N, C-alpha and C positions, 0 to 999 in steps of 0.2 A: 775160635772168633765169631760173635755175630755178625752178617750180613749187614754192612750199612753203605751206602752211598760218599756218604761226605766222608770217607777216609781221603777218598779223590784228593778235598781240597786241603789235605796235611803237609804243612811245607817244612822243609827243615830249617827251624828257627832257633835261635839264640835267645833264652830269657834278656828281656827287658831291664830285668834289676833283680837283686837278691831277696828281695820282700814283696808282701803285696805294692804295687806302685800307687795305688790311690790311697790306701792307708798311710804308706809315708809320706804323702801329700800331706793327708788333716793330721800327723800324728796321733792316729788309731794301732791299733792292734789288731792279729790275725790267729785263728786257729791250724788250718792249713793252706797248702798253696798249689793253687792251678796251673799251667802255661797253656796259653793260648799258642795251638798246633797251625795255626792260619799266621799271625804276624808276632808272636812270642813277647804278648803281652801278660804280664804276673797280675794275677788276681787272689783272692782270697777265697774259700771254700764257702758253701753254704750254709757248714755251721760256725761260722763268723758272723758277728752280727750286719756288717755291712753288704757280703753275700758279693764282691766286685767281680768275681770270675764272670759270674749267672749274668749281672748287669754290663757286664763287656760283651755276650752273648747277644745281649736282649738289644744293645745299641749297633753292634757292626754285623749281628746274623754269622758271626765266626763260628762254626759248630762241634770242632773237637779240642777238648782240653785233656791235658796230662797232668798227671800227679806230679806233682815237685817233691814230693815228701821221702825220703831216705829208704830204702827197698822197696819201695811200690814203682809197680811200671805198669801199672793201666791208666787207660785213658777212657772219657765220657763223652758220648755225642749228645748236645742238647736238644738238636732236632728230634733223635730218633729214642731218644730216653734212655739208652744202653750202655752198659760197659764193654769196651772195644778192647 
């Protein structure tokens, strides 16, 4: 695993939603989901037109997300731009 000091900010969180929170509010759809490991926010990936997971990072500076896709267990640090 690449070294990343931001893994210290990872919390034991539960997803706030079963879908992209922001897309659900506006009635839109998404491609894949990402879970913020600081607060539990569920956002859509950068392949989705709204890119809500990245928007959440820019708004909150919460650095690490985890894929919520079945069979995937990777994480991403937005600050260091590295897969964990």
